[in-house]
Each structure stands twice: as structure tokens, then as C-alpha cells.
C-alpha positions in Angstrom: -98.9 -7.3 2.3 -101.6 -8.3 5.2 -99.6 -5.9 7.4 -99.5 -2.8 4.1 -103.2 -3.6 4.3 -103.9 -3.1 7.8 -101.5 0.2 8.2 -103.3 1.9 5.7 -107.0 1.0 5.9 -107.1 0.2 9.5 -107.4 -3.8 10.0 -111.5 -3.1 10.7 -112.1 -2.3 7.7 -109.9 -5.0 5.8 -111.5 -8.4 4.9 -110.0 -12.1 4.9 -111.3 -11.3 1.1 -109.5 -8.5 0.6 -106.6 -9.8 2.2 -106.8 -12.9 0.1 -107.2 -11.1 -3.7 -104.1 -8.7 -2.3 -102.3 -11.7 -2.2 -103.5 -13.8 -5.1 -104.9 -17.1 -2.5 -107.8 -18.4 -1.7 -109.4 -17.5 1.9 -108.9 -21.7 2.4 -105.6 -21.5 2.0 -105.3 -18.6 4.3 -107.2 -20.3 6.5 -105.2 -23.6 6.6 -102.2 -21.3 8.0 -104.7 -18.7 10.5 -107.2 -20.2 12.2 -109.3 -17.1 12.4 -108.8 -13.3 11.1 -107.6 -12.7 15.1 -104.7 -15.4 14.7 -103.7 -13.5 11.2 -104.0 -10.2 13.4 -101.9 -11.4 15.7 -99.5 -12.8 13.6 -98.8 -9.8 11.9 -98.6 -7.7 14.7 -96.3 -10.4 16.4 -93.5 -10.2 13.2 -94.0 -6.7 12.8 -92.6 -5.6 16.8 -90.1 -8.2 16.4 -88.6 -6.3 13.0 -88.9 -2.9 15.0 -87.4 -4.1 17.8 -84.6 -5.8 15.9 -84.2 -2.4 13.8 -84.0 -0.2 17.3 -81.4 -2.2 18.8 -79.6 -1.8 15.3 -79.9 1.7 15.7 -78.8 1.8 19.2 -75.4 -0.2 18.6 -74.6 2.2 15.9 -74.9 5.4 17.5 -72.4 7.4 18.2 -74.4 9.0 21.8 -77.8 9.2 23.0 -78.8 12.1 21.0 -78.1 10.6 17.3 -79.7 7.4 19.3 -83.0 9.2 19.6 -82.9 11.6 16.9 -82.4 8.2 14.2 -84.8 6.4 16.0 -87.0 9.0 15.0 -86.5 8.9 11.6 -87.2 5.6 11.6 -90.9 6.4 13.5 -91.6 8.7 11.1 -90.9 6.9 7.8 -93.4 3.9 9.7 -95.7 6.5 10.6 -95.6 8.3 7.1 -98.5 5.6 5.9 -100.2 4.8 9.3 -103.8 5.3 10.1 -103.9 6.1 13.5 -107.9 4.1 13.7 -105.5 0.9 13.7 -104.6 1.0 17.4 -108.0 1.6 17.9 -109.2 -1.3 15.9 -106.6 -3.4 17.7 -107.8 -2.3 21.5 -111.3 -2.8 20.4 -111.3 -6.2 18.1 -107.9 -7.7 18.9 -107.2 -7.6 22.3 -104.5 -10.3 21.8 -102.5 -8.2 19.8 -103.1 -5.7 21.2 -101.8 -7.3 24.5 -98.7 -7.8 22.2 -98.1 -3.5 21.9 -99.2 -3.0 26.2 -96.4 -6.1 26.8 -93.6 -4.6 24.0 -94.5 -0.8 25.6 -93.9 -2.2 28.8 -90.6 -4.2 28.7 -88.9 -3.6 25.1 -89.7 0.4 24.6 -89.3 1.3 27.7 -86.2 -0.2 29.1 -84.6 1.3 25.5 -86.0 4.5 26.5 -84.4 4.4 30.0 -81.3 3.3 28.5 -81.3 6.1 26.4 -81.3 8.6 28.9 -78.5 7.1 31.6 -76.8 6.5 28.5 -77.2 10.8 28.2 -76.6 11.1 31.4 -72.9 9.6 31.7 -72.1 11.1 28.6 -73.0 14.6 29.2 -75.9 15.5 26.7 -78.8 14.7 29.2 -79.7 16.6 32.5 -78.2 15.0 35.4 -81.1 15.7 37.7 -83.3 14.3 35.0 -85.3 11.2 37.1 -85.1 8.6 34.4 -88.1 6.3 35.7 -90.8 9.2 35.6 -89.3 10.4 32.8 -89.0 7.5 30.3 -92.2 6.7 31.4 -93.5 10.1 30.5 -92.0 9.4 27.0 -93.7 6.6 26.6 -97.3 7.7 27.6 -96.5 10.8 25.2 -95.1 8.6 21.7 -98.9 7.4 22.4 -100.5 10.9 22.0 -99.9 10.7 18.8 -102.2 7.6 17.8 -105.6 9.6 19.7 -107.6 10.5 17.0 -109.9 12.5 19.2 -107.2 15.2 20.2 -105.6 14.6 16.9 -108.3 14.5 14.1 -106.5 12.2 11.4 -108.1 14.7 8.9 -106.0 17.8 10.5 -103.1 15.6 11.4 -100.3 13.7 10.0 -99.2 10.9 12.5 -95.8 11.2 11.5 -96.1 15.3 12.1 -97.7 14.8 15.7 -94.9 12.3 16.3 -92.3 14.3 15.3 -93.1 17.5 17.0 -93.3 15.2 20.1 -90.3 14.1 20.3 -88.8 17.0 19.5 -90.3 19.0 22.6 -89.3 16.2 24.6 -85.5 16.0 23.1 -85.0 18.8 23.8 -86.7 19.0 26.9 -84.0 16.5 28.3 -81.2 17.9 27.1 -78.0 20.4 28.7 -77.3 22.8 26.4 -74.1 20.8 25.0 -77.3 18.0 23.8 -79.2 21.2 22.6 -76.5 22.3 20.6 -75.5 18.7 19.1 -79.6 18.3 18.2 -79.0 21.2 16.4 -76.4 21.1 14.6 -77.1 17.1 13.6 -76.3 17.3 9.8 -77.0 13.9 9.4 -81.2 15.0 10.7 -81.0 18.4 10.3 -84.7 17.8 8.5 -86.0 16.6 11.8 -85.9 20.0 12.8 
């Protein structure tokens, strides 16, 4: 429940009273499990990142090729971003540095390695360009993903986070695909609505 409130309204705007009311318990009861709001936020973010890693790992295992892996991941992100307030990342960075550190560590370790592995897989399968520098492009993709959260560049009253993320992913995907890979993207019926 706390995660849903944080993701929808931002972290700073939700008080411990709001959370207590939403879960139907007293603040005192919440404080028996969490020393303060920082501890609660850190636990919520840690759990969310763990669940995200599990979902992405499952998608990687289930995908039949590197293009499908990215398309399935895009679908997952789009679903998660549909109700996510972009201010969440700002709130974490500014008011909850330990929780934000968890996100940065998750990006540097799990996400970057997953992207790197996907690119190497795609090159082996002939769907991604063999002349691509995997180290540069995986880092570029990682930082490009974060652009969607920049509320100065993409103000939330004009842009939907899921739509911005999808456009960035689509641009990136087409750029690294071989003609064969681009054909796979265009013909991929299960994810046709993403493109």
C-alpha cells in the first residue's frame, strides 16, 4: 500500500499518517516495524527492486531472442510507468539518499549487466549490429532510460512517463538492430501495439 501511494503521489507528499490510514493501522504500529519514514521508504524501494529483478530475469529466460527480450521488457516498464509519478525519483534523490543509493546500485549492477548481456545475445543472433560497441551503448541506453524522469525536459503535465519511455526505447532498439532485427521488431505480433 505504501508503495502504491508513493508511486502515484510522490514520496514527499505522503505522510506516515496517510500510510497508517490507508493500511488501517496506527502510526505506532507502523513504527514498531520501521524506525522512521526513511526506513520505510528504503524497505519499499528495496522490495520493489528485488521484485523487478525477478520479473526481468524471468523475461530474459522466457524470451526466444534478444529482440523479444527487449520488447517484453518494454511492456513491463510501460505497465509500471503508467501510474508512476516522475517526481518519485526527485523525492528519493533529495529526501531519501539511502533509498536512492539502492536504485543507483541496482542500475550500475543488475540493469547495466542485463543490457550488456542482451546486446551480446543480439549480436550473436544476428539481430543487433556487430559493429556496435556494447560498453558504450549499454551505458548510453541506461542513461537514456533515465531521461524519461527528467520533469524539466518532459513536464508531467505535457508528457506521460510511459509514452516517453516507450519512444526512447523504440529509438534505441531500431538504432542497434540489423535490417533482420528491424523486421523482427515490426513483425512481432505480440508486441505490435508498442510500435
